[in-house]
PyMOL commands that place a pseudoatom at each C-alpha (Angstrom):
pseudoatom trace, name=CA, resn=UNK, resi=1, chain=A, elem=C, hetatm=0, pos=[11.528, 0.372, 22.582]
pseudoatom trace, name=CA, resn=UNK, resi=2, chain=A, elem=C, hetatm=0, pos=[11.792, -2.901, 20.735]
pseudoatom trace, name=CA, resn=UNK, resi=3, chain=A, elem=C, hetatm=0, pos=[15.578, -2.521, 20.568]
pseudoatom trace, name=CA, resn=UNK, resi=4, chain=A, elem=C, hetatm=0, pos=[15.550, -2.334, 24.381]
pseudoatom trace, name=CA, resn=UNK, resi=5, chain=A, elem=C, hetatm=0, pos=[13.423, -5.475, 24.675]
pseudoatom trace, name=CA, resn=UNK, resi=6, chain=A, elem=C, hetatm=0, pos=[10.304, -3.564, 25.755]
pseudoatom trace, name=CA, resn=UNK, resi=7, chain=A, elem=C, hetatm=0, pos=[6.684, -3.951, 24.670]
pseudoatom trace, name=CA, resn=UNK, resi=8, chain=A, elem=C, hetatm=0, pos=[3.522, -2.333, 25.966]
pseudoatom trace, name=CA, resn=UNK, resi=9, chain=A, elem=C, hetatm=0, pos=[-0.211, -2.930, 25.984]
pseudoatom trace, name=CA, resn=UNK, resi=10, chain=A, elem=C, hetatm=0, pos=[-3.313, -1.223, 27.343]
pseudoatom trace, name=CA, resn=UNK, resi=11, chain=A, elem=C, hetatm=0, pos=[-6.113, -2.475, 29.586]
pseudoatom trace, name=CA, resn=UNK, resi=12, chain=A, elem=C, hetatm=0, pos=[-9.344, -0.449, 29.306]
pseudoatom trace, name=CA, resn=UNK, resi=13, chain=A, elem=C, hetatm=0, pos=[-12.394, -0.614, 31.575]
pseudoatom trace, name=CA, resn=UNK, resi=14, chain=A, elem=C, hetatm=0, pos=[-15.420, 1.487, 32.474]
pseudoatom trace, name=CA, resn=UNK, resi=15, chain=A, elem=C, hetatm=0, pos=[-16.443, 2.121, 36.074]
pseudoatom trace, name=CA, resn=UNK, resi=16, chain=A, elem=C, hetatm=0, pos=[-18.483, 4.494, 38.240]
pseudoatom trace, name=CA, resn=UNK, resi=17, chain=A, elem=C, hetatm=0, pos=[-15.747, 7.141, 38.206]
pseudoatom trace, name=CA, resn=UNK, resi=18, chain=A, elem=C, hetatm=0, pos=[-15.213, 7.112, 34.434]
pseudoatom trace, name=CA, resn=UNK, resi=19, chain=A, elem=C, hetatm=0, pos=[-12.892, 5.324, 32.034]
pseudoatom trace, name=CA, resn=UNK, resi=20, chain=A, elem=C, hetatm=0, pos=[-9.811, 3.592, 33.394]
pseudoatom trace, name=CA, resn=UNK, resi=21, chain=A, elem=C, hetatm=0, pos=[-6.774, 2.853, 31.245]
pseudoatom trace, name=CA, resn=UNK, resi=22, chain=A, elem=C, hetatm=0, pos=[-3.762, 0.890, 32.447]
pseudoatom trace, name=CA, resn=UNK, resi=23, chain=A, elem=C, hetatm=0, pos=[-0.554, 0.847, 30.451]
pseudoatom trace, name=CA, resn=UNK, resi=24, chain=A, elem=C, hetatm=0, pos=[1.554, -2.278, 31.067]
pseudoatom trace, name=CA, resn=UNK, resi=25, chain=A, elem=C, hetatm=0, pos=[5.145, -2.221, 29.872]
pseudoatom trace, name=CA, resn=UNK, resi=26, chain=A, elem=C, hetatm=0, pos=[7.023, -5.535, 29.838]
pseudoatom trace, name=CA, resn=UNK, resi=27, chain=A, elem=C, hetatm=0, pos=[10.671, -6.455, 29.319]
pseudoatom trace, name=CA, resn=UNK, resi=28, chain=A, elem=C, hetatm=0, pos=[11.656, -9.617, 27.448]
pseudoatom trace, name=CA, resn=UNK, resi=29, chain=A, elem=C, hetatm=0, pos=[13.121, -10.983, 30.698]
pseudoatom trace, name=CA, resn=UNK, resi=30, chain=A, elem=C, hetatm=0, pos=[9.647, -10.910, 32.245]
pseudoatom trace, name=CA, resn=UNK, resi=31, chain=A, elem=C, hetatm=0, pos=[9.651, -7.833, 34.479]
pseudoatom trace, name=CA, resn=UNK, resi=32, chain=A, elem=C, hetatm=0, pos=[6.705, -5.478, 33.993]
pseudoatom trace, name=CA, resn=UNK, resi=33, chain=A, elem=C, hetatm=0, pos=[5.516, -2.117, 35.281]
pseudoatom trace, name=CA, resn=UNK, resi=34, chain=A, elem=C, hetatm=0, pos=[2.084, -0.556, 35.036]
pseudoatom trace, name=CA, resn=UNK, resi=35, chain=A, elem=C, hetatm=0, pos=[0.474, 2.842, 35.437]
pseudoatom trace, name=CA, resn=UNK, resi=36, chain=A, elem=C, hetatm=0, pos=[-3.272, 3.445, 35.731]
pseudoatom trace, name=CA, resn=UNK, resi=37, chain=A, elem=C, hetatm=0, pos=[-5.267, 6.627, 35.151]
pseudoatom trace, name=CA, resn=UNK, resi=38, chain=A, elem=C, hetatm=0, pos=[-9.006, 7.318, 35.230]
pseudoatom trace, name=CA, resn=UNK, resi=39, chain=A, elem=C, hetatm=0, pos=[-10.936, 10.165, 33.633]
pseudoatom trace, name=CA, resn=UNK, resi=40, chain=A, elem=C, hetatm=0, pos=[-14.558, 10.936, 32.714]
pseudoatom trace, name=CA, resn=UNK, resi=41, chain=A, elem=C, hetatm=0, pos=[-15.686, 10.842, 29.092]
pseudoatom trace, name=CA, resn=UNK, resi=42, chain=A, elem=C, hetatm=0, pos=[-14.582, 13.956, 27.188]
pseudoatom trace, name=CA, resn=UNK, resi=43, chain=A, elem=C, hetatm=0, pos=[-17.836, 15.734, 26.333]
pseudoatom trace, name=CA, resn=UNK, resi=44, chain=A, elem=C, hetatm=0, pos=[-16.212, 18.859, 24.878]
pseudoatom trace, name=CA, resn=UNK, resi=45, chain=A, elem=C, hetatm=0, pos=[-16.842, 19.933, 21.300]
pseudoatom trace, name=CA, resn=UNK, resi=46, chain=A, elem=C, hetatm=0, pos=[-20.370, 18.499, 20.953]
pseudoatom trace, name=CA, resn=UNK, resi=47, chain=A, elem=C, hetatm=0, pos=[-19.101, 14.937, 20.812]
pseudoatom trace, name=CA, resn=UNK, resi=48, chain=A, elem=C, hetatm=0, pos=[-21.557, 12.046, 20.883]
pseudoatom trace, name=CA, resn=UNK, resi=49, chain=A, elem=C, hetatm=0, pos=[-21.253, 9.273, 23.473]
pseudoatom trace, name=CA, resn=UNK, resi=50, chain=A, elem=C, hetatm=0, pos=[-18.922, 7.105, 21.390]
pseudoatom trace, name=CA, resn=UNK, resi=51, chain=A, elem=C, hetatm=0, pos=[-16.693, 10.003, 20.414]
pseudoatom trace, name=CA, resn=UNK, resi=52, chain=A, elem=C, hetatm=0, pos=[-16.494, 11.189, 24.033]
pseudoatom trace, name=CA, resn=UNK, resi=53, chain=A, elem=C, hetatm=0, pos=[-15.310, 7.779, 25.202]
pseudoatom trace, name=CA, resn=UNK, resi=54, chain=A, elem=C, hetatm=0, pos=[-12.800, 7.408, 22.354]
pseudoatom trace, name=CA, resn=UNK, resi=55, chain=A, elem=C, hetatm=0, pos=[-11.319, 10.842, 23.043]
pseudoatom trace, name=CA, resn=UNK, resi=56, chain=A, elem=C, hetatm=0, pos=[-10.721, 10.047, 26.715]
pseudoatom trace, name=CA, resn=UNK, resi=57, chain=A, elem=C, hetatm=0, pos=[-9.269, 6.620, 25.908]
pseudoatom trace, name=CA, resn=UNK, resi=58, chain=A, elem=C, hetatm=0, pos=[-6.802, 8.215, 23.485]
pseudoatom trace, name=CA, resn=UNK, resi=59, chain=A, elem=C, hetatm=0, pos=[-5.694, 10.789, 26.070]
pseudoatom trace, name=CA, resn=UNK, resi=60, chain=A, elem=C, hetatm=0, pos=[-5.336, 8.188, 28.815]
pseudoatom trace, name=CA, resn=UNK, resi=61, chain=A, elem=C, hetatm=0, pos=[-3.363, 5.816, 26.597]
pseudoatom trace, name=CA, resn=UNK, resi=62, chain=A, elem=C, hetatm=0, pos=[-0.904, 8.574, 25.756]
pseudoatom trace, name=CA, resn=UNK, resi=63, chain=A, elem=C, hetatm=0, pos=[-0.415, 9.798, 29.318]
pseudoatom trace, name=CA, resn=UNK, resi=64, chain=A, elem=C, hetatm=0, pos=[-0.207, 6.372, 30.967]
pseudoatom trace, name=CA, resn=UNK, resi=65, chain=A, elem=C, hetatm=0, pos=[2.454, 5.374, 28.432]
pseudoatom trace, name=CA, resn=UNK, resi=66, chain=A, elem=C, hetatm=0, pos=[4.406, 8.571, 29.085]
pseudoatom trace, name=CA, resn=UNK, resi=67, chain=A, elem=C, hetatm=0, pos=[4.042, 8.077, 32.834]
pseudoatom trace, name=CA, resn=UNK, resi=68, chain=A, elem=C, hetatm=0, pos=[5.206, 4.472, 32.909]
pseudoatom trace, name=CA, resn=UNK, resi=69, chain=A, elem=C, hetatm=0, pos=[8.212, 5.399, 30.739]
pseudoatom trace, name=CA, resn=UNK, resi=70, chain=A, elem=C, hetatm=0, pos=[8.942, 8.540, 32.764]
pseudoatom trace, name=CA, resn=UNK, resi=71, chain=A, elem=C, hetatm=0, pos=[8.650, 10.773, 29.696]
pseudoatom trace, name=CA, resn=UNK, resi=72, chain=A, elem=C, hetatm=0, pos=[7.769, 14.476, 29.661]
pseudoatom trace, name=CA, resn=UNK, resi=73, chain=A, elem=C, hetatm=0, pos=[6.395, 16.099, 26.508]
pseudoatom trace, name=CA, resn=UNK, resi=74, chain=A, elem=C, hetatm=0, pos=[7.958, 19.476, 25.746]
pseudoatom trace, name=CA, resn=UNK, resi=75, chain=A, elem=C, hetatm=0, pos=[5.774, 20.316, 22.760]
pseudoatom trace, name=CA, resn=UNK, resi=76, chain=A, elem=C, hetatm=0, pos=[2.146, 21.348, 22.825]
pseudoatom trace, name=CA, resn=UNK, resi=77, chain=A, elem=C, hetatm=0, pos=[-0.352, 18.537, 23.348]
pseudoatom trace, name=CA, resn=UNK, resi=78, chain=A, elem=C, hetatm=0, pos=[-2.511, 18.240, 20.257]
pseudoatom trace, name=CA, resn=UNK, resi=79, chain=A, elem=C, hetatm=0, pos=[-4.180, 14.937, 21.210]
pseudoatom trace, name=CA, resn=UNK, resi=80, chain=A, elem=C, hetatm=0, pos=[-2.171, 13.087, 18.585]
pseudoatom trace, name=CA, resn=UNK, resi=81, chain=A, elem=C, hetatm=0, pos=[-4.257, 14.626, 15.844]
pseudoatom trace, name=CA, resn=UNK, resi=82, chain=A, elem=C, hetatm=0, pos=[-1.428, 15.573, 13.491]
pseudoatom trace, name=CA, resn=UNK, resi=83, chain=A, elem=C, hetatm=0, pos=[-1.424, 12.532, 11.267]
pseudoatom trace, name=CA, resn=UNK, resi=84, chain=A, elem=C, hetatm=0, pos=[1.564, 11.274, 9.303]
pseudoatom trace, name=CA, resn=UNK, resi=85, chain=A, elem=C, hetatm=0, pos=[2.017, 13.313, 6.136]
pseudoatom trace, name=CA, resn=UNK, resi=86, chain=A, elem=C, hetatm=0, pos=[-0.159, 16.218, 7.305]
pseudoatom trace, name=CA, resn=UNK, resi=87, chain=A, elem=C, hetatm=0, pos=[1.297, 19.581, 8.280]
pseudoatom trace, name=CA, resn=UNK, resi=88, chain=A, elem=C, hetatm=0, pos=[-1.982, 21.282, 9.194]
pseudoatom trace, name=CA, resn=UNK, resi=89, chain=A, elem=C, hetatm=0, pos=[-4.340, 20.681, 12.092]
pseudoatom trace, name=CA, resn=UNK, resi=90, chain=A, elem=C, hetatm=0, pos=[-7.305, 18.431, 11.167]
pseudoatom trace, name=CA, resn=UNK, resi=91, chain=A, elem=C, hetatm=0, pos=[-10.791, 19.890, 11.159]
pseudoatom trace, name=CA, resn=UNK, resi=92, chain=A, elem=C, hetatm=0, pos=[-13.335, 19.190, 13.892]
pseudoatom trace, name=CA, resn=UNK, resi=93, chain=A, elem=C, hetatm=0, pos=[-15.235, 16.841, 11.579]
pseudoatom trace, name=CA, resn=UNK, resi=94, chain=A, elem=C, hetatm=0, pos=[-12.018, 14.905, 10.845]
pseudoatom trace, name=CA, resn=UNK, resi=95, chain=A, elem=C, hetatm=0, pos=[-11.347, 14.563, 14.568]
pseudoatom trace, name=CA, resn=UNK, resi=96, chain=A, elem=C, hetatm=0, pos=[-14.887, 13.328, 15.220]
pseudoatom trace, name=CA, resn=UNK, resi=97, chain=A, elem=C, hetatm=0, pos=[-14.606, 10.800, 12.410]
pseudoatom trace, name=CA, resn=UNK, resi=98, chain=A, elem=C, hetatm=0, pos=[-11.228, 9.623, 13.673]
pseudoatom trace, name=CA, resn=UNK, resi=99, chain=A, elem=C, hetatm=0, pos=[-12.503, 9.176, 17.251]
pseudoatom trace, name=CA, resn=UNK, resi=100, chain=A, elem=C, hetatm=0, pos=[-15.510, 7.160, 16.066]
pseudoatom trace, name=CA, resn=UNK, resi=101, chain=A, elem=C, hetatm=0, pos=[-13.352, 4.925, 13.892]
pseudoatom trace, name=CA, resn=UNK, resi=102, chain=A, elem=C, hetatm=0, pos=[-10.872, 4.314, 16.720]
pseudoatom trace, name=CA, resn=UNK, resi=103, chain=A, elem=C, hetatm=0, pos=[-13.690, 3.289, 19.053]
pseudoatom trace, name=CA, resn=UNK, resi=104, chain=A, elem=C, hetatm=0, pos=[-15.054, 0.876, 16.449]
pseudoatom trace, name=CA, resn=UNK, resi=105, chain=A, elem=C, hetatm=0, pos=[-11.564, -0.539, 15.918]
pseudoatom trace, name=CA, resn=UNK, resi=106, chain=A, elem=C, hetatm=0, pos=[-11.020, -1.023, 19.668]
pseudoatom trace, name=CA, resn=UNK, resi=107, chain=A, elem=C, hetatm=0, pos=[-14.370, -2.818, 19.957]
pseudoatom trace, name=CA, resn=UNK, resi=108, chain=A, elem=C, hetatm=0, pos=[-13.533, -5.115, 17.012]
pseudoatom trace, name=CA, resn=UNK, resi=109, chain=A, elem=C, hetatm=0, pos=[-10.149, -5.916, 18.536]
pseudoatom trace, name=CA, resn=UNK, resi=110, chain=A, elem=C, hetatm=0, pos=[-11.765, -6.757, 21.892]
pseudoatom trace, name=CA, resn=UNK, resi=111, chain=A, elem=C, hetatm=0, pos=[-14.382, -9.041, 20.316]
pseudoatom trace, name=CA, resn=UNK, resi=112, chain=A, elem=C, hetatm=0, pos=[-11.873, -10.944, 18.169]
pseudoatom trace, name=CA, resn=UNK, resi=113, chain=A, elem=C, hetatm=0, pos=[-8.982, -11.036, 20.636]
pseudoatom trace, name=CA, resn=UNK, resi=114, chain=A, elem=C, hetatm=0, pos=[-6.630, -8.988, 18.461]
pseudoatom trace, name=CA, resn=UNK, resi=115, chain=A, elem=C, hetatm=0, pos=[-3.954, -7.378, 20.635]
pseudoatom trace, name=CA, resn=UNK, resi=116, chain=A, elem=C, hetatm=0, pos=[-2.629, -3.851, 20.327]
pseudoatom trace, name=CA, resn=UNK, resi=117, chain=A, elem=C, hetatm=0, pos=[0.801, -5.274, 19.548]
pseudoatom trace, name=CA, resn=UNK, resi=118, chain=A, elem=C, hetatm=0, pos=[-0.471, -7.553, 16.767]
pseudoatom trace, name=CA, resn=UNK, resi=119, chain=A, elem=C, hetatm=0, pos=[-2.406, -4.826, 14.981]
pseudoatom trace, name=CA, resn=UNK, resi=120, chain=A, elem=C, hetatm=0, pos=[0.210, -2.117, 15.402]
pseudoatom trace, name=CA, resn=UNK, resi=121, chain=A, elem=C, hetatm=0, pos=[2.917, -4.421, 13.988]
pseudoatom trace, name=CA, resn=UNK, resi=122, chain=A, elem=C, hetatm=0, pos=[0.683, -5.084, 10.979]
pseudoatom trace, name=CA, resn=UNK, resi=123, chain=A, elem=C, hetatm=0, pos=[0.205, -1.311, 10.524]
pseudoatom trace, name=CA, resn=UNK, resi=124, chain=A, elem=C, hetatm=0, pos=[3.974, -0.770, 10.704]
pseudoatom trace, name=CA, resn=UNK, resi=125, chain=A, elem=C, hetatm=0, pos=[4.490, -3.565, 8.175]
pseudoatom trace, name=CA, resn=UNK, resi=126, chain=A, elem=C, hetatm=0, pos=[2.094, -1.842, 5.773]
pseudoatom trace, name=CA, resn=UNK, resi=127, chain=A, elem=C, hetatm=0, pos=[3.661, 1.565, 6.359]
pseudoatom trace, name=CA, resn=UNK, resi=128, chain=A, elem=C, hetatm=0, pos=[0.620, 3.073, 8.109]
pseudoatom trace, name=CA, resn=UNK, resi=129, chain=A, elem=C, hetatm=0, pos=[2.482, 3.654, 11.387]
pseudoatom trace, name=CA, resn=UNK, resi=130, chain=A, elem=C, hetatm=0, pos=[6.096, 4.385, 12.188]
pseudoatom trace, name=CA, resn=UNK, resi=131, chain=A, elem=C, hetatm=0, pos=[8.210, 1.694, 13.855]
pseudoatom trace, name=CA, resn=UNK, resi=132, chain=A, elem=C, hetatm=0, pos=[7.291, 1.411, 17.542]
pseudoatom trace, name=CA, resn=UNK, resi=133, chain=A, elem=C, hetatm=0, pos=[4.134, 3.548, 17.217]
pseudoatom trace, name=CA, resn=UNK, resi=134, chain=A, elem=C, hetatm=0, pos=[1.067, 1.888, 18.734]
pseudoatom trace, name=CA, resn=UNK, resi=135, chain=A, elem=C, hetatm=0, pos=[-1.247, 4.895, 18.842]
pseudoatom trace, name=CA, resn=UNK, resi=136, chain=A, elem=C, hetatm=0, pos=[-4.031, 4.223, 16.364]
pseudoatom trace, name=CA, resn=UNK, resi=137, chain=A, elem=C, hetatm=0, pos=[-4.959, 7.917, 16.570]
pseudoatom trace, name=CA, resn=UNK, resi=138, chain=A, elem=C, hetatm=0, pos=[-1.978, 8.426, 14.249]
pseudoatom trace, name=CA, resn=UNK, resi=139, chain=A, elem=C, hetatm=0, pos=[-3.676, 6.441, 11.483]
pseudoatom trace, name=CA, resn=UNK, resi=140, chain=A, elem=C, hetatm=0, pos=[-5.488, 8.508, 8.866]
pseudoatom trace, name=CA, resn=UNK, resi=141, chain=A, elem=C, hetatm=0, pos=[-9.315, 8.341, 8.772]
pseudoatom trace, name=CA, resn=UNK, resi=142, chain=A, elem=C, hetatm=0, pos=[-9.074, 6.715, 5.326]
pseudoatom trace, name=CA, resn=UNK, resi=143, chain=A, elem=C, hetatm=0, pos=[-6.896, 3.900, 6.666]
pseudoatom trace, name=CA, resn=UNK, resi=144, chain=A, elem=C, hetatm=0, pos=[-9.040, 3.442, 9.767]
pseudoatom trace, name=CA, resn=UNK, resi=145, chain=A, elem=C, hetatm=0, pos=[-12.266, 3.530, 7.777]
pseudoatom trace, name=CA, resn=UNK, resi=146, chain=A, elem=C, hetatm=0, pos=[-10.969, 0.980, 5.331]
pseudoatom trace, name=CA, resn=UNK, resi=147, chain=A, elem=C, hetatm=0, pos=[-9.669, -1.337, 8.048]
pseudoatom trace, name=CA, resn=UNK, resi=148, chain=A, elem=C, hetatm=0, pos=[-12.982, -1.526, 9.931]
pseudoatom trace, name=CA, resn=UNK, resi=149, chain=A, elem=C, hetatm=0, pos=[-15.078, -2.271, 6.858]
pseudoatom trace, name=CA, resn=UNK, resi=150, chain=A, elem=C, hetatm=0, pos=[-16.495, -5.805, 7.361]
pseudoatom trace, name=CA, resn=UNK, resi=151, chain=A, elem=C, hetatm=0, pos=[-14.727, -7.360, 4.371]
pseudoatom trace, name=CA, resn=UNK, resi=152, chain=A, elem=C, hetatm=0, pos=[-11.380, -5.803, 5.249]
pseudoatom trace, name=CA, resn=UNK, resi=153, chain=A, elem=C, hetatm=0, pos=[-11.635, -6.568, 8.965]
pseudoatom trace, name=CA, resn=UNK, resi=154, chain=A, elem=C, hetatm=0, pos=[-12.300, -10.200, 8.071]
pseudoatom trace, name=CA, resn=UNK, resi=155, chain=A, elem=C, hetatm=0, pos=[-8.925, -10.224, 6.282]
pseudoatom trace, name=CA, resn=UNK, resi=156, chain=A, elem=C, hetatm=0, pos=[-7.314, -8.706, 9.379]
pseudoatom trace, name=CA, resn=UNK, resi=157, chain=A, elem=C, hetatm=0, pos=[-8.865, -11.474, 11.495]
pseudoatom trace, name=CA, resn=UNK, resi=158, chain=A, elem=C, hetatm=0, pos=[-7.573, -14.161, 9.144]
pseudoatom trace, name=CA, resn=UNK, resi=159, chain=A, elem=C, hetatm=0, pos=[-4.092, -12.636, 9.356]
pseudoatom trace, name=CA, resn=UNK, resi=160, chain=A, elem=C, hetatm=0, pos=[-3.882, -12.050, 13.124]
pseudoatom trace, name=CA, resn=UNK, resi=161, chain=A, elem=C, hetatm=0, pos=[-6.284, -14.402, 14.974]
pseudoatom trace, name=CA, resn=UNK, resi=162, chain=A, elem=C, hetatm=0, pos=[-4.411, -17.684, 15.296]
pseudoatom trace, name=CA, resn=UNK, resi=163, chain=A, elem=C, hetatm=0, pos=[-7.263, -20.216, 15.052]
pseudoatom trace, name=CA, resn=UNK, resi=164, chain=A, elem=C, hetatm=0, pos=[-8.885, -18.352, 12.131]
pseudoatom trace, name=CA, resn=UNK, resi=165, chain=A, elem=C, hetatm=0, pos=[-5.543, -18.086, 10.352]
pseudoatom trace, name=CA, resn=UNK, resi=166, chain=A, elem=C, hetatm=0, pos=[-4.980, -21.814, 10.864]
pseudoatom trace, name=CA, resn=UNK, resi=167, chain=A, elem=C, hetatm=0, pos=[-8.419, -22.870, 9.618]
pseudoatom trace, name=CA, resn=UNK, resi=168, chain=A, elem=C, hetatm=0, pos=[-8.200, -20.546, 6.622]
pseudoatom trace, name=CA, resn=UNK, resi=169, chain=A, elem=C, hetatm=0, pos=[-4.830, -22.038, 5.611]
pseudoatom trace, name=CA, resn=UNK, resi=170, chain=A, elem=C, hetatm=0, pos=[-6.118, -25.582, 6.180]
pseudoatom trace, name=CA, resn=UNK, resi=171, chain=A, elem=C, hetatm=0, pos=[-9.166, -24.874, 3.988]
pseudoatom trace, name=CA, resn=UNK, resi=172, chain=A, elem=C, hetatm=0, pos=[-6.966, -23.550, 1.178]
pseudoatom trace, name=CA, resn=UNK, resi=173, chain=A, elem=C, hetatm=0, pos=[-4.656, -26.568, 1.344]
pseudoatom trace, name=CA, resn=UNK, resi=174, chain=A, elem=C, hetatm=0, pos=[-7.599, -28.985, 1.390]
pseudoatom trace, name=CA, resn=UNK, resi=175, chain=A, elem=C, hetatm=0, pos=[-9.574, -27.187, -1.318]
pseudoatom trace, name=CA, resn=UNK, resi=176, chain=A, elem=C, hetatm=0, pos=[-12.507, -26.522, 1.008]
pseudoatom trace, name=CA, resn=UNK, resi=177, chain=A, elem=C, hetatm=0, pos=[-14.444, -23.419, -0.012]
pseudoatom trace, name=CA, resn=UNK, resi=178, chain=A, elem=C, hetatm=0, pos=[-16.159, -21.080, 2.444]
pseudoatom trace, name=CA, resn=UNK, resi=179, chain=A, elem=C, hetatm=0, pos=[-19.521, -22.329, 1.123]
pseudoatom trace, name=CA, resn=UNK, resi=180, chain=A, elem=C, hetatm=0, pos=[-18.646, -25.946, 1.885]
pseudoatom trace, name=CA, resn=UNK, resi=181, chain=A, elem=C, hetatm=0, pos=[-17.298, -25.001, 5.303]
pseudoatom trace, name=CA, resn=UNK, resi=182, chain=A, elem=C, hetatm=0, pos=[-20.496, -23.117, 6.091]
pseudoatom trace, name=CA, resn=UNK, resi=183, chain=A, elem=C, hetatm=0, pos=[-22.530, -26.142, 4.978]
pseudoatom trace, name=CA, resn=UNK, resi=184, chain=A, elem=C, hetatm=0, pos=[-20.476, -28.401, 7.270]
pseudoatom trace, name=CA, resn=UNK, resi=185, chain=A, elem=C, hetatm=0, pos=[-20.917, -26.077, 10.253]
pseudoatom trace, name=CA, resn=UNK, resi=186, chain=A, elem=C, hetatm=0, pos=[-24.637, -25.771, 9.549]
pseudoatom trace, name=CA, resn=UNK, resi=187, chain=A, elem=C, hetatm=0, pos=[-25.045, -29.551, 9.415]
pseudoatom trace, name=CA, resn=UNK, resi=188, chain=A, elem=C, hetatm=0, pos=[-23.176, -29.871, 12.726]
pseudoatom trace, name=CA, resn=UNK, resi=189, chain=A, elem=C, hetatm=0, pos=[-25.346, -27.083, 14.178]
pseudoatom trace, name=CA, resn=UNK, resi=190, chain=A, elem=C, hetatm=0, pos=[-22.291, -24.976, 14.994]
pseudoatom trace, name=CA, resn=UNK, resi=191, chain=A, elem=C, hetatm=0, pos=[-23.779, -21.936, 13.268]
pseudoatom trace, name=CA, resn=UNK, resi=192, chain=A, elem=C, hetatm=0, pos=[-22.692, -19.860, 10.267]
pseudoatom trace, name=CA, resn=UNK, resi=193, chain=A, elem=C, hetatm=0, pos=[-20.649, -18.233, 8.870]
pseudoatom trace, name=CA, resn=UNK, resi=194, chain=A, elem=C, hetatm=0, pos=[-17.859, -20.585, 9.849]
pseudoatom trace, name=CA, resn=UNK, resi=195, chain=A, elem=C, hetatm=0, pos=[-15.492, -17.829, 11.003]
pseudoatom trace, name=CA, resn=UNK, resi=196, chain=A, elem=C, hetatm=0, pos=[-17.993, -16.596, 13.600]
pseudoatom trace, name=CA, resn=UNK, resi=197, chain=A, elem=C, hetatm=0, pos=[-18.582, -19.897, 15.392]
pseudoatom trace, name=CA, resn=UNK, resi=198, chain=A, elem=C, hetatm=0, pos=[-17.126, -20.664, 18.808]
pseudoatom trace, name=CA, resn=UNK, resi=199, chain=A, elem=C, hetatm=0, pos=[-13.333, -20.376, 18.820]
pseudoatom trace, name=CA, resn=UNK, resi=200, chain=A, elem=C, hetatm=0, pos=[-12.914, -23.616, 20.811]
pseudoatom trace, name=CA, resn=UNK, resi=201, chain=A, elem=C, hetatm=0, pos=[-14.840, -25.544, 18.145]
pseudoatom trace, name=CA, resn=UNK, resi=202, chain=A, elem=C, hetatm=0, pos=[-12.575, -24.142, 15.428]
pseudoatom trace, name=CA, resn=UNK, resi=203, chain=A, elem=C, hetatm=0, pos=[-9.478, -25.041, 17.442]
pseudoatom trace, name=CA, resn=UNK, resi=204, chain=A, elem=C, hetatm=0, pos=[-10.774, -28.606, 17.842]
pseudoatom trace, name=CA, resn=UNK, resi=205, chain=A, elem=C, hetatm=0, pos=[-11.427, -28.836, 14.094]
pseudoatom trace, name=CA, resn=UNK, resi=206, chain=A, elem=C, hetatm=0, pos=[-7.860, -27.775, 13.420]
pseudoatom trace, name=CA, resn=UNK, resi=207, chain=A, elem=C, hetatm=0, pos=[-6.309, -30.624, 15.423]
pseudoatom trace, name=CA, resn=UNK, resi=208, chain=A, elem=C, hetatm=0, pos=[-4.469, -33.019, 13.053]
pseudoatom trace, name=CA, resn=UNK, resi=209, chain=A, elem=C, hetatm=0, pos=[-6.590, -35.976, 14.151]
pseudoatom trace, name=CA, resn=UNK, resi=210, chain=A, elem=C, hetatm=0, pos=[-9.802, -34.052, 13.377]
pseudoatom trace, name=CA, resn=UNK, resi=211, chain=A, elem=C, hetatm=0, pos=[-9.096, -31.936, 10.304]
pseudoatom trace, name=CA, resn=UNK, resi=212, chain=A, elem=C, hetatm=0, pos=[-8.908, -34.794, 7.776]
pseudoatom trace, name=CA, resn=UNK, resi=213, chain=A, elem=C, hetatm=0, pos=[-12.390, -35.913, 8.848]
pseudoatom trace, name=CA, resn=UNK, resi=214, chain=A, elem=C, hetatm=0, pos=[-13.745, -32.370, 8.722]
pseudoatom trace, name=CA, resn=UNK, resi=215, chain=A, elem=C, hetatm=0, pos=[-12.270, -31.761, 5.258]
pseudoatom trace, name=CA, resn=UNK, resi=216, chain=A, elem=C, hetatm=0, pos=[-13.508, -35.117, 3.913]
pseudoatom trace, name=CA, resn=UNK, resi=217, chain=A, elem=C, hetatm=0, pos=[-17.073, -34.463, 5.100]
pseudoatom trace, name=CA, resn=UNK, resi=218, chain=A, elem=C, hetatm=0, pos=[-17.106, -30.800, 3.969]
pseudoatom trace, name=CA, resn=UNK, resi=219, chain=A, elem=C, hetatm=0, pos=[-15.921, -31.816, 0.497]
pseudoatom trace, name=CA, resn=UNK, resi=220, chain=A, elem=C, hetatm=0, pos=[-19.112, -33.845, 0.001]
pseudoatom trace, name=CA, resn=UNK, resi=221, chain=A, elem=C, hetatm=0, pos=[-21.476, -30.996, 0.848]
for i in range(1, 221): cmd.bond("trace and resi %d" % i, "trace and resi %d" % (i + 1))
show_as sticks, trace
zoom trace
């Protein structure tokens, strides 16, 4: 798709009729098309509430993407559960774990403003997904579980969220430790830890006319 100048993203919402997923495909020249589908939470297989929602989201993402591209699958639908490097079908417990991890990942992405494209490109770069694959259901439970661990997700945020990436680089260049930055934010009553304070405040700190003052004050704390 990238070779054709196409990218896609998903919009997900909950409503009275179930879960709605919209796939938006966009060409580099600006034209876009979208397809929307709605389905109830998938309660089959003794899933809990989170797993039921994640299962339906995964299905809807797949079928809206196929629909907007005009694709028809000839092989049997296995819900994307055959992971890279595995020739056998995963067990029910593996599927449940995978669904839960995907839901957690989607929630983290929504909170931190990490786009599907940003994260999938990082996964391709690390060899966790094939080029052009944006279906996180294709990630192994070990990769998903590791990614959503707090310490590891913080690294993902620093890599992909622009204002966090900028502040983190500025701190390294100025020799400002996380402890000193937290002390500065606490003194200014912005809250702590520094990477969880309001994004607009961090963006203001990062402005060239402000950062030297921030770094000078933080260095004394």
